[in-house]
Structure formats: C-alpha cells, structure tokens
CHARMM internal coordinates of N, CA and C (Angstrom, degrees):
IC EDIT
DIST 1 N 1 CA 1.4553
DIST 1 CA 1 C 1.5276
ANGL 1 N 1 CA 1 C 107.91
DIST 1 C 2 N 1.3165
ANGL 1 CA 1 C 2 N 115.13
DIHE 1 N 1 CA 1 C 2 N 130.59
DIST 2 N 2 CA 1.4614
ANGL 1 C 2 N 2 CA 119.35
DIHE 1 CA 1 C 2 N 2 CA -179.29
DIST 2 CA 2 C 1.5172
ANGL 2 N 2 CA 2 C 109.58
DIHE 1 C 2 N 2 CA 2 C -84.97
DIST 2 C 3 N 1.3072
ANGL 2 CA 2 C 3 N 113.91
DIHE 2 N 2 CA 2 C 3 N 168.47
DIST 3 N 3 CA 1.4670
ANGL 2 C 3 N 3 CA 120.00
DIHE 2 CA 2 C 3 N 3 CA 177.71
DIST 3 CA 3 C 1.5227
ANGL 3 N 3 CA 3 C 111.03
DIHE 2 C 3 N 3 CA 3 C -58.71
DIST 3 C 4 N 1.3181
ANGL 3 CA 3 C 4 N 116.69
DIHE 3 N 3 CA 3 C 4 N -41.04
DIST 4 N 4 CA 1.4554
ANGL 3 C 4 N 4 CA 121.28
DIHE 3 CA 3 C 4 N 4 CA -179.55
DIST 4 CA 4 C 1.5234
ANGL 4 N 4 CA 4 C 110.41
DIHE 3 C 4 N 4 CA 4 C -63.04
DIST 4 C 5 N 1.3187
ANGL 4 CA 4 C 5 N 116.66
DIHE 4 N 4 CA 4 C 5 N -44.31
DIST 5 N 5 CA 1.4645
ANGL 4 C 5 N 5 CA 120.26
DIHE 4 CA 4 C 5 N 5 CA 178.91
DIST 5 CA 5 C 1.5280
ANGL 5 N 5 CA 5 C 110.62
DIHE 4 C 5 N 5 CA 5 C -62.78
DIST 5 C 6 N 1.3178
ANGL 5 CA 5 C 6 N 116.82
DIHE 5 N 5 CA 5 C 6 N -42.23
DIST 6 N 6 CA 1.4667
ANGL 5 C 6 N 6 CA 121.05
DIHE 5 CA 5 C 6 N 6 CA -179.92
DIST 6 CA 6 C 1.5266
ANGL 6 N 6 CA 6 C 110.30
DIHE 5 C 6 N 6 CA 6 C -63.51
DIST 6 C 7 N 1.3331
ANGL 6 CA 6 C 7 N 116.66
DIHE 6 N 6 CA 6 C 7 N -42.11
DIST 7 N 7 CA 1.4626
ANGL 6 C 7 N 7 CA 120.50
DIHE 6 CA 6 C 7 N 7 CA 179.06
DIST 7 CA 7 C 1.5288
ANGL 7 N 7 CA 7 C 111.31
DIHE 6 C 7 N 7 CA 7 C -65.98
DIST 7 C 8 N 1.3375
ANGL 7 CA 7 C 8 N 116.95
DIHE 7 N 7 CA 7 C 8 N -42.06
DIST 8 N 8 CA 1.4574
ANGL 7 C 8 N 8 CA 120.40
DIHE 7 CA 7 C 8 N 8 CA 179.01
DIST 8 CA 8 C 1.5313
ANGL 8 N 8 CA 8 C 110.71
DIHE 7 C 8 N 8 CA 8 C -63.62
DIST 8 C 9 N 1.3122
ANGL 8 CA 8 C 9 N 116.85
DIHE 8 N 8 CA 8 C 9 N -40.20
DIST 9 N 9 CA 1.4648
ANGL 8 C 9 N 9 CA 120.53
DIHE 8 CA 8 C 9 N 9 CA 177.92
DIST 9 CA 9 C 1.5204
ANGL 9 N 9 CA 9 C 110.84
DIHE 8 C 9 N 9 CA 9 C -64.81
DIST 9 C 10 N 1.3081
ANGL 9 CA 9 C 10 N 115.85
DIHE 9 N 9 CA 9 C 10 N -43.00
DIST 10 N 10 CA 1.4727
ANGL 9 C 10 N 10 CA 119.73
DIHE 9 CA 9 C 10 N 10 CA 179.34
DIST 10 CA 10 C 1.5324
ANGL 10 N 10 CA 10 C 111.05
DIHE 9 C 10 N 10 CA 10 C -63.89
DIST 10 C 11 N 1.3257
ANGL 10 CA 10 C 11 N 116.24
DIHE 10 N 10 CA 10 C 11 N -42.75
DIST 11 N 11 CA 1.4630
ANGL 10 C 11 N 11 CA 120.28
DIHE 10 CA 10 C 11 N 11 CA 178.21
DIST 11 CA 11 C 1.5259
ANGL 11 N 11 CA 11 C 110.24
DIHE 10 C 11 N 11 CA 11 C -62.09
DIST 11 C 12 N 1.3179
ANGL 11 CA 11 C 12 N 117.59
DIHE 11 N 11 CA 11 C 12 N -41.00
DIST 12 N 12 CA 1.4616
ANGL 11 C 12 N 12 CA 121.24
DIHE 11 CA 11 C 12 N 12 CA 179.07
DIST 12 CA 12 C 1.5261
ANGL 12 N 12 CA 12 C 110.57
DIHE 11 C 12 N 12 CA 12 C -61.66
DIST 12 C 13 N 1.3224
ANGL 12 CA 12 C 13 N 117.24
DIHE 12 N 12 CA 12 C 13 N -43.38
DIST 13 N 13 CA 1.4613
ANGL 12 C 13 N 13 CA 120.97
DIHE 12 CA 12 C 13 N 13 CA 178.08
DIST 13 CA 13 C 1.5315
ANGL 13 N 13 CA 13 C 111.45
DIHE 12 C 13 N 13 CA 13 C -65.02
DIST 13 C 14 N 1.3147
ANGL 13 CA 13 C 14 N 116.37
DIHE 13 N 13 CA 13 C 14 N -42.79
DIST 14 N 14 CA 1.4650
ANGL 13 C 14 N 14 CA 120.24
DIHE 13 CA 13 C 14 N 14 CA 179.06
DIST 14 CA 14 C 1.5295
ANGL 14 N 14 CA 14 C 111.42
DIHE 13 C 14 N 14 CA 14 C -65.94
DIST 14 C 15 N 1.3109
ANGL 14 CA 14 C 15 N 116.77
DIHE 14 N 14 CA 14 C 15 N -39.12
DIST 15 N 15 CA 1.4659
ANGL 14 C 15 N 15 CA 120.80
DIHE 14 CA 14 C 15 N 15 CA 177.49
DIST 15 CA 15 C 1.5189
ANGL 15 N 15 CA 15 C 109.97
DIHE 14 C 15 N 15 CA 15 C -62.18
DIST 15 C 16 N 1.3254
ANGL 15 CA 15 C 16 N 116.67
DIHE 15 N 15 CA 15 C 16 N -44.01
DIST 16 N 16 CA 1.4670
ANGL 15 C 16 N 16 CA 120.61
DIHE 15 CA 15 C 16 N 16 CA 178.41
DIST 16 CA 16 C 1.5331
ANGL 16 N 16 CA 16 C 110.71
DIHE 15 C 16 N 16 CA 16 C -62.91
DIST 16 C 17 N 1.3305
ANGL 16 CA 16 C 17 N 117.03
DIHE 16 N 16 CA 16 C 17 N -41.52
DIST 17 N 17 CA 1.4686
ANGL 16 C 17 N 17 CA 120.84
DIHE 16 CA 16 C 17 N 17 CA 179.38
DIST 17 CA 17 C 1.5235
ANGL 17 N 17 CA 17 C 110.51
DIHE 16 C 17 N 17 CA 17 C -62.99
DIST 17 C 18 N 1.3277
ANGL 17 CA 17 C 18 N 118.10
DIHE 17 N 17 CA 17 C 18 N -41.35
DIST 18 N 18 CA 1.4653
ANGL 17 C 18 N 18 CA 121.90
DIHE 17 CA 17 C 18 N 18 CA 178.70
DIST 18 CA 18 C 1.5233
ANGL 18 N 18 CA 18 C 110.03
DIHE 17 C 18 N 18 CA 18 C -64.59
DIST 18 C 19 N 1.3172
ANGL 18 CA 18 C 19 N 118.08
DIHE 18 N 18 CA 18 C 19 N -42.18
DIST 19 N 19 CA 1.4666
ANGL 18 C 19 N 19 CA 121.42
DIHE 18 CA 18 C 19 N 19 CA 178.44
DIST 19 CA 19 C 1.5270
ANGL 19 N 19 CA 19 C 110.89
DIHE 18 C 19 N 19 CA 19 C -63.68
DIST 19 C 20 N 1.3317
ANGL 19 CA 19 C 20 N 116.65
DIHE 19 N 19 CA 19 C 20 N -42.56
DIST 20 N 20 CA 1.4679
ANGL 19 C 20 N 20 CA 120.30
DIHE 19 CA 19 C 20 N 20 CA 177.94
DIST 20 CA 20 C 1.5283
ANGL 20 N 20 CA 20 C 111.12
DIHE 19 C 20 N 20 CA 20 C -62.13
DIST 20 C 21 N 1.3291
ANGL 20 CA 20 C 21 N 116.21
DIHE 20 N 20 CA 20 C 21 N -45.00
DIST 21 N 21 CA 1.4657
ANGL 20 C 21 N 21 CA 120.12
DIHE 20 CA 20 C 21 N 21 CA 179.22
DIST 21 CA 21 C 1.5284
ANGL 21 N 21 CA 21 C 111.33
DIHE 20 C 21 N 21 CA 21 C -65.11
DIST 21 C 22 N 1.3095
ANGL 21 CA 21 C 22 N 117.07
DIHE 21 N 21 CA 21 C 22 N -36.74
DIST 22 N 22 CA 1.4547
ANGL 21 C 22 N 22 CA 120.83
DIHE 21 CA 21 C 22 N 22 CA 177.65
DIST 22 CA 22 C 1.5251
ANGL 22 N 22 CA 22 C 110.36
DIHE 21 C 22 N 22 CA 22 C -62.86
DIST 22 C 23 N 1.3346
ANGL 22 CA 22 C 23 N 117.14
DIHE 22 N 22 CA 22 C 23 N -42.46
DIST 23 N 23 CA 1.4660
ANGL 22 C 23 N 23 CA 120.94
DIHE 22 CA 22 C 23 N 23 CA 177.57
DIST 23 CA 23 C 1.5242
ANGL 23 N 23 CA 23 C 111.09
DIHE 22 C 23 N 23 CA 23 C -62.32
DIST 23 C 24 N 1.3155
ANGL 23 CA 23 C 24 N 116.88
DIHE 23 N 23 CA 23 C 24 N -40.37
DIST 24 N 24 CA 1.4675
ANGL 23 C 24 N 24 CA 121.53
DIHE 23 CA 23 C 24 N 24 CA 179.77
DIST 24 CA 24 C 1.5310
ANGL 24 N 24 CA 24 C 110.09
DIHE 23 C 24 N 24 CA 24 C -65.30
DIST 24 C 25 N 1.3284
ANGL 24 CA 24 C 25 N 116.93
DIHE 24 N 24 CA 24 C 25 N -45.53
DIST 25 N 25 CA 1.4705
ANGL 24 C 25 N 25 CA 120.79
DIHE 24 CA 24 C 25 N 25 CA 179.96
DIST 25 CA 25 C 1.5211
ANGL 25 N 25 CA 25 C 110.46
DIHE 24 C 25 N 25 CA 25 C -63.34
DIST 25 C 26 N 1.3244
ANGL 25 CA 25 C 26 N 117.46
DIHE 25 N 25 CA 25 C 26 N -40.24
DIST 26 N 26 CA 1.4633
ANGL 25 C 26 N 26 CA 121.09
DIHE 25 CA 25 C 26 N 26 CA 178.52
DIST 26 CA 26 C 1.5322
ANGL 26 N 26 CA 26 C 109.69
DIHE 25 C 26 N 26 CA 26 C -62.34
DIST 26 C 27 N 1.3295
ANGL 26 CA 26 C 27 N 117.91
DIHE 26 N 26 CA 26 C 27 N -46.08
DIST 27 N 27 CA 1.4669
ANGL 26 C 27 N 27 CA 121.48
DIHE 26 CA 26 C 27 N 27 CA 179.59
DIST 27 CA 27 C 1.5268
ANGL 27 N 27 CA 27 C 111.15
DIHE 26 C 27 N 27 CA 27 C -62.90
DIST 27 C 28 N 1.3257
ANGL 27 CA 27 C 28 N 116.64
DIHE 27 N 27 CA 27 C 28 N -40.81
DIST 28 N 28 CA 1.4631
ANGL 27 C 28 N 28 CA 119.82
DIHE 27 CA 27 C 28 N 28 CA 178.88
DIST 28 CA 28 C 1.5295
ANGL 28 N 28 CA 28 C 111.02
DIHE 27 C 28 N 28 CA 28 C -66.78
DIST 28 C 29 N 1.3185
ANGL 28 CA 28 C 29 N 117.47
DIHE 28 N 28 CA 28 C 29 N -35.98
DIST 29 N 29 CA 1.4531
ANGL 28 C 29 N 29 CA 121.36
DIHE 28 CA 28 C 29 N 29 CA 177.21
DIST 29 CA 29 C 1.5228
ANGL 29 N 29 CA 29 C 111.09
DIHE 28 C 29 N 29 CA 29 C -63.45
DIST 29 C 30 N 1.3332
ANGL 29 CA 29 C 30 N 116.80
DIHE 29 N 29 CA 29 C 30 N -42.78
DIST 30 N 30 CA 1.4581
ANGL 29 C 30 N 30 CA 120.46
DIHE 29 CA 29 C 30 N 30 CA 177.53
DIST 30 CA 30 C 1.5256
ANGL 30 N 30 CA 30 C 111.17
DIHE 29 C 30 N 30 CA 30 C -64.04
DIST 30 C 31 N 1.3344
ANGL 30 CA 30 C 31 N 115.73
DIHE 30 N 30 CA 30 C 31 N -41.68
DIST 31 N 31 CA 1.4672
ANGL 30 C 31 N 31 CA 120.23
DIHE 30 CA 30 C 31 N 31 CA 178.84
DIST 31 CA 31 C 1.5287
ANGL 31 N 31 CA 31 C 109.99
DIHE 30 C 31 N 31 CA 31 C -64.14
DIST 31 C 32 N 1.3141
ANGL 31 CA 31 C 32 N 117.61
DIHE 31 N 31 CA 31 C 32 N -41.86
DIST 32 N 32 CA 1.4614
ANGL 31 C 32 N 32 CA 121.75
DIHE 31 CA 31 C 32 N 32 CA 178.69
DIST 32 CA 32 C 1.5258
ANGL 32 N 32 CA 32 C 111.01
DIHE 31 C 32 N 32 CA 32 C -63.44
DIST 32 C 33 N 1.3305
ANGL 32 CA 32 C 33 N 116.72
DIHE 32 N 32 CA 32 C 33 N -40.55
DIST 33 N 33 CA 1.4655
ANGL 32 C 33 N 33 CA 120.25
DIHE 32 CA 32 C 33 N 33 CA 176.98
DIST 33 CA 33 C 1.5255
ANGL 33 N 33 CA 33 C 111.05
DIHE 32 C 33 N 33 CA 33 C -61.10
DIST 33 C 34 N 1.3510
ANGL 33 CA 33 C 34 N 116.87
DIHE 33 N 33 CA 33 C 34 N -44.17
DIST 34 N 34 CA 1.4682
ANGL 33 C 34 N 34 CA 120.28
DIHE 33 CA 33 C 34 N 34 CA 178.89
DIST 34 CA 34 C 1.5150
ANGL 34 N 34 CA 34 C 111.17
DIHE 33 C 34 N 34 CA 34 C -63.45
DIST 34 C 35 N 1.3203
ANGL 34 CA 34 C 35 N 117.16
DIHE 34 N 34 CA 34 C 35 N -42.97
DIST 35 N 35 CA 1.4625
ANGL 34 C 35 N 35 CA 121.01
DIHE 34 CA 34 C 35 N 35 CA -179.34
DIST 35 CA 35 C 1.5239
ANGL 35 N 35 CA 35 C 110.89
DIHE 34 C 35 N 35 CA 35 C -66.66
DIST 35 C 36 N 1.3230
ANGL 35 CA 35 C 36 N 117.51
DIHE 35 N 35 CA 35 C 36 N -39.76
DIST 36 N 36 CA 1.4568
ANGL 35 C 36 N 36 CA 121.29
DIHE 35 CA 35 C 36 N 36 CA 177.92
DIST 36 CA 36 C 1.5268
ANGL 36 N 36 CA 36 C 110.32
DIHE 35 C 36 N 36 CA 36 C -62.28
DIST 36 C 37 N 1.3187
ANGL 36 CA 36 C 37 N 115.79
DIHE 36 N 36 CA 36 C 37 N -42.39
DIST 37 N 37 CA 1.4695
ANGL 36 C 37 N 37 CA 120.19
DIHE 36 CA 36 C 37 N 37 CA 178.26
DIST 37 CA 37 C 1.5328
ANGL 37 N 37 CA 37 C 110.37
DIHE 36 C 37 N 37 CA 37 C -62.33
DIST 37 C 38 N 1.3240
ANGL 37 CA 37 C 38 N 117.22
DIHE 37 N 37 CA 37 C 38 N -43.70
DIST 38 N 38 CA 1.4662
ANGL 37 C 38 N 38 CA 120.48
DIHE 37 CA 37 C 38 N 38 CA 179.59
DIST 38 CA 38 C 1.5255
ANGL 38 N 38 CA 38 C 111.87
DIHE 37 C 38 N 38 CA 38 C -64.07
DIST 38 C 39 N 1.3238
ANGL 38 CA 38 C 39 N 117.35
DIHE 38 N 38 CA 38 C 39 N -41.99
DIST 39 N 39 CA 1.4663
ANGL 38 C 39 N 39 CA 120.40
DIHE 38 CA 38 C 39 N 39 CA 178.57
DIST 39 CA 39 C 1.5234
ANGL 39 N 39 CA 39 C 109.89
DIHE 38 C 39 N 39 CA 39 C -63.38
DIST 39 C 40 N 1.3244
ANGL 39 CA 39 C 40 N 117.33
DIHE 39 N 39 CA 39 C 40 N -41.48
DIST 40 N 40 CA 1.4649
ANGL 39 C 40 N 40 CA 121.15
DIHE 39 CA 39 C 40 N 40 CA 178.29
DIST 40 CA 40 C 1.5313
ANGL 40 N 40 CA 40 C 110.01
DIHE 39 C 40 N 40 CA 40 C -61.15
DIST 40 C 41 N 1.3260
ANGL 40 CA 40 C 41 N 116.84
DIHE 40 N 40 CA 40 C 41 N -44.99
DIST 41 N 41 CA 1.4654
ANGL 40 C 41 N 41 CA 120.42
DIHE 40 CA 40 C 41 N 41 CA 179.02
DIST 41 CA 41 C 1.5247
ANGL 41 N 41 CA 41 C 111.32
DIHE 40 C 41 N 41 CA 41 C -62.32
DIST 41 C 42 N 1.3310
ANGL 41 CA 41 C 42 N 117.15
DIHE 41 N 41 CA 41 C 42 N -43.60
DIST 42 N 42 CA 1.4621
ANGL 41 C 42 N 42 CA 120.90
DIHE 41 CA 41 C 42 N 42 CA 179.26
DIST 42 CA 42 C 1.5229
ANGL 42 N 42 CA 42 C 111.25
DIHE 41 C 42 N 42 CA 42 C -64.83
DIST 42 C 43 N 1.3211
ANGL 42 CA 42 C 43 N 117.32
DIHE 42 N 42 CA 42 C 43 N -39.87
DIST 43 N 43 CA 1.4621
ANGL 42 C 43 N 43 CA 121.48
DIHE 42 CA 42 C 43 N 43 CA 178.67
DIST 43 CA 43 C 1.5250
ANGL 43 N 43 CA 43 C 110.46
DIHE 42 C 43 N 43 CA 43 C -63.42
DIST 43 C 44 N 1.3265
ANGL 43 CA 43 C 44 N 116.09
DIHE 43 N 43 CA 43 C 44 N -44.45
DIST 44 N 44 CA 1.4625
ANGL 43 C 44 N 44 CA 119.85
DIHE 43 CA 43 C 44 N 44 CA 178.23
DIST 44 CA 44 C 1.5277
ANGL 44 N 44 CA 44 C 111.12
DIHE 43 C 44 N 44 CA 44 C -63.98
DIST 44 C 45 N 1.3265
ANGL 44 CA 44 C 45 N 116.51
DIHE 44 N 44 CA 44 C 45 N -41.93
DIST 45 N 45 CA 1.4612
ANGL 44 C 45 N 45 CA 120.31
DIHE 44 CA 44 C 45 N 45 CA 179.37
DIST 45 CA 45 C 1.5265
ANGL 45 N 45 CA 45 C 110.76
DIHE 44 C 45 N 45 CA 45 C -62.31
DIST 45 C 46 N 1.3216
ANGL 45 CA 45 C 46 N 116.55
DIHE 45 N 45 CA 45 C 46 N -41.47
DIST 46 N 46 CA 1.4650
ANGL 45 C 46 N 46 CA 120.39
DIHE 45 CA 45 C 46 N 46 CA -179.99
DIST 46 CA 46 C 1.5319
ANGL 46 N 46 CA 46 C 110.47
DIHE 45 C 46 N 46 CA 46 C -67.84
DIST 46 C 47 N 1.3298
ANGL 46 CA 46 C 47 N 116.83
DIHE 46 N 46 CA 46 C 47 N -37.82
DIST 47 N 47 CA 1.4673
ANGL 46 C 47 N 47 CA 120.29
DIHE 46 CA 46 C 47 N 47 CA 177.97
DIST 47 CA 47 C 1.5286
ANGL 47 N 47 CA 47 C 110.07
DIHE 46 C 47 N 47 CA 47 C -64.63
DIST 47 C 48 N 1.3204
ANGL 47 CA 47 C 48 N 116.24
DIHE 47 N 47 CA 47 C 48 N -40.31
DIST 48 N 48 CA 1.4694
ANGL 47 C 48 N 48 CA 119.56
DIHE 47 CA 47 C 48 N 48 CA 177.05
DIST 48 CA 48 C 1.5263
ANGL 48 N 48 CA 48 C 110.89
DIHE 47 C 48 N 48 CA 48 C -64.44
DIST 48 C 49 N 1.3214
ANGL 48 CA 48 C 49 N 116.38
DIHE 48 N 48 CA 48 C 49 N -40.34
DIST 49 N 49 CA 1.4625
ANGL 48 C 49 N 49 CA 121.10
DIHE 48 CA 48 C 49 N 49 CA 178.38
DIST 49 CA 49 C 1.5315
ANGL 49 N 49 CA 49 C 110.44
DIHE 48 C 49 N 49 CA 49 C -63.80
DIST 49 C 50 N 1.3356
ANGL 49 CA 49 C 50 N 116.58
DIHE 49 N 49 CA 49 C 50 N -42.94
DIST 50 N 50 CA 1.4722
ANGL 49 C 50 N 50 CA 120.54
DIHE 49 CA 49 C 50 N 50 CA 177.85
DIST 50 CA 50 C 1.5239
ANGL 50 N 50 CA 50 C 110.43
DIHE 49 C 50 N 50 CA 50 C -62.10
DIST 50 C 51 N 1.3277
ANGL 50 CA 50 C 51 N 116.97
DIHE 50 N 50 CA 50 C 51 N -42.21
DIST 51 N 51 CA 1.4582
ANGL 50 C 51 N 51 CA 120.92
DIHE 50 CA 50 C 51 N 51 CA -179.83
DIST 51 CA 51 C 1.5298
ANGL 51 N 51 CA 51 C 110.30
DIHE 50 C 51 N 51 CA 51 C -64.56
DIST 51 C 52 N 1.3111
ANGL 51 CA 51 C 52 N 116.76
DIHE 51 N 51 CA 51 C 52 N -39.89
DIST 52 N 52 CA 1.4659
ANGL 51 C 52 N 52 CA 120.44
DIHE 51 CA 51 C 52 N 52 CA 179.70
DIST 52 CA 52 C 1.5254
ANGL 52 N 52 CA 52 C 111.19
DIHE 51 C 52 N 52 CA 52 C -67.74
DIST 52 C 53 N 1.3480
ANGL 52 CA 52 C 53 N 116.42
DIHE 52 N 52 CA 52 C 53 N -30.50
DIST 53 N 53 CA 1.4699
ANGL 52 C 53 N 53 CA 121.05
DIHE 52 CA 52 C 53 N 53 CA 179.84
DIST 53 CA 53 C 1.5255
ANGL 53 N 53 CA 53 C 111.71
DIHE 52 C 53 N 53 CA 53 C -84.45
DIST 53 C 54 N 1.3142
ANGL 53 CA 53 C 54 N 117.79
DIHE 53 N 53 CA 53 C 54 N -4.41
DIST 54 N 54 CA 1.4553
ANGL 53 C 54 N 54 CA 121.43
DIHE 53 CA 53 C 54 N 54 CA 178.29
DIST 54 CA 54 C 1.5172
ANGL 54 N 54 CA 54 C 113.72
DIHE 53 C 54 N 54 CA 54 C 82.16
DIST 54 C 55 N 1.3153
ANGL 54 CA 54 C 55 N 118.96
DIHE 54 N 54 CA 54 C 55 N 20.03
DIST 55 N 55 CA 1.4688
ANGL 54 C 55 N 55 CA 122.11
DIHE 54 CA 54 C 55 N 55 CA 177.96
DIST 55 CA 55 C 1.5250
ANGL 55 N 55 CA 55 C 108.25
DIHE 54 C 55 N 55 CA 55 C -69.50
DIST 55 C 56 N 1.3293
ANGL 55 CA 55 C 56 N 116.52
DIHE 55 N 55 CA 55 C 56 N 129.95
DIST 56 N 56 CA 1.4627
ANGL 55 C 56 N 56 CA 121.31
DIHE 55 CA 55 C 56 N 56 CA -176.05
DIST 56 CA 56 C 1.5322
ANGL 56 N 56 CA 56 C 112.04
DIHE 55 C 56 N 56 CA 56 C -70.22
DIST 56 C 57 N 1.3231
ANGL 56 CA 56 C 57 N 116.13
DIHE 56 N 56 CA 56 C 57 N -46.70
DIST 57 N 57 CA 1.4617
ANGL 56 C 57 N 57 CA 120.52
DIHE 56 CA 56 C 57 N 57 CA -178.42
DIST 57 CA 57 C 1.5311
ANGL 57 N 57 CA 57 C 107.07
DIHE 56 C 57 N 57 CA 57 C -113.49
DIST 57 C 58 N 1.3386
ANGL 57 CA 57 C 58 N 118.25
DIHE 57 N 57 CA 57 C 58 N 118.59
DIST 58 N 58 CA 1.4644
ANGL 57 C 58 N 58 CA 119.95
DIHE 57 CA 57 C 58 N 58 CA 179.20
DIST 58 CA 58 C 1.5269
ANGL 58 N 58 CA 58 C 111.43
DIHE 57 C 58 N 58 CA 58 C -57.16
DIST 58 C 59 N 1.3079
ANGL 58 CA 58 C 59 N 115.76
DIHE 58 N 58 CA 58 C 59 N 145.86
DIST 59 N 59 CA 1.4660
ANGL 58 C 59 N 59 CA 121.82
DIHE 58 CA 58 C 59 N 59 CA -177.84
DIST 59 CA 59 C 1.5256
ANGL 59 N 59 CA 59 C 111.85
DIHE 58 C 59 N 59 CA 59 C -53.95
DIST 59 C 60 N 1.3230
ANGL 59 CA 59 C 60 N 116.45
DIHE 59 N 59 CA 59 C 60 N -37.61
DIST 60 N 60 CA 1.4662
ANGL 59 C 60 N 60 CA 119.49
DIHE 59 CA 59 C 60 N 60 CA -178.08
DIST 60 CA 60 C 1.5197
ANGL 60 N 60 CA 60 C 112.69
DIHE 59 C 60 N 60 CA 60 C -68.72
DIST 60 C 61 N 1.3324
ANGL 60 CA 60 C 61 N 118.18
DIHE 60 N 60 CA 60 C 61 N -18.62
DIST 61 N 61 CA 1.4611
ANGL 60 C 61 N 61 CA 121.81
DIHE 60 CA 60 C 61 N 61 CA -179.99
DIST 61 CA 61 C 1.5253
ANGL 61 N 61 CA 61 C 113.11
DIHE 60 C 61 N 61 CA 61 C -100.94
DIST 61 C 62 N 1.3214
ANGL 61 CA 61 C 62 N 117.54
DIHE 61 N 61 CA 61 C 62 N -3.36
DIST 62 N 62 CA 1.4712
ANGL 61 C 62 N 62 CA 120.66
DIHE 61 CA 61 C 62 N 62 CA -178.80
DIST 62 CA 62 C 1.5132
ANGL 62 N 62 CA 62 C 109.73
DIHE 61 C 62 N 62 CA 62 C -80.49
DIST 62 C 63 N 1.3276
ANGL 62 CA 62 C 63 N 113.88
DIHE 62 N 62 CA 62 C 63 N 147.33
DIST 63 N 63 CA 1.4611
ANGL 62 C 63 N 63 CA 119.09
DIHE 62 CA 62 C 63 N 63 CA 175.56
DIST 63 CA 63 C 1.5219
ANGL 63 N 63 CA 63 C 108.76
DIHE 62 C 63 N 63 CA 63 C -78.78
DIST 63 C 64 N 1.3282
ANGL 63 CA 63 C 64 N 117.09
DIHE 63 N 63 CA 63 C 64 N 143.68
DIST 64 N 64 CA 1.4626
ANGL 63 C 64 N 64 CA 119.84
DIHE 63 CA 63 C 64 N 64 CA 175.49
DIST 64 CA 64 C 1.5302
ANGL 64 N 64 CA 64 C 109.94
DIHE 63 C 64 N 64 CA 64 C -62.93
DIST 64 C 65 N 1.3252
ANGL 64 CA 64 C 65 N 118.21
DIHE 64 N 64 CA 64 C 65 N 153.85
DIST 65 N 65 CA 1.4596
ANGL 64 C 65 N 65 CA 120.84
DIHE 64 CA 64 C 65 N 65 CA -175.24
DIST 65 CA 65 C 1.5279
ANGL 65 N 65 CA 65 C 114.33
DIHE 64 C 65 N 65 CA 65 C -63.48
DIST 65 C 66 N 1.3171
ANGL 65 CA 65 C 66 N 119.27
DIHE 65 N 65 CA 65 C 66 N -19.77
DIST 66 N 66 CA 1.4718
ANGL 65 C 66 N 66 CA 120.72
DIHE 65 CA 65 C 66 N 66 CA -177.94
DIST 66 CA 66 C 1.5280
ANGL 66 N 66 CA 66 C 112.79
DIHE 65 C 66 N 66 CA 66 C -82.01
DIST 66 C 67 N 1.3220
ANGL 66 CA 66 C 67 N 119.48
DIHE 66 N 66 CA 66 C 67 N 0.76
DIST 67 N 67 CA 1.4647
ANGL 66 C 67 N 67 CA 121.23
DIHE 66 CA 66 C 67 N 67 CA 177.57
DIST 67 CA 67 C 1.4940
ANGL 67 N 67 CA 67 C 111.39
DIHE 66 C 67 N 67 CA 67 C -85.67
END
COOR INIT
IC SEED 1 N 1 CA 1 C
IC BUILD
C-alpha cells in the first residue's frame, strides 16, 4: 500500500466518522427540541393550574428555599 492509498483510506474513514457524528448531533438536536417543547408545555400547564388555584406567585417564578 502506498502513502497515497493509506491517506485516501484514512480520509475515507474520517469522512465516514464525521458523517456519523453529524447524524448523531442532528438526532440529538431534534430530541432536545421535542424535550424543550414538552417542558414548555408542562410549565405553562402548571402555571395555569397555579392561577386556577389562586396561587399569588407561580411556582416557576418562586425562589428556591435555599436562597
């Protein structure tokens, strides 16, 4: 195997690794978007529940007890 062949093989492997990592990052980005949307929906639902219960300060705006 010549140097050129070895370099071409290495580049092919690296290109494949970059494509695989790109696919993984894309999938994780989609998953993060879905999770962010769900958290937003849950936060809004909880705020509506707090408002219906007459809570003065929504839970999402309250300071944690350790402050």
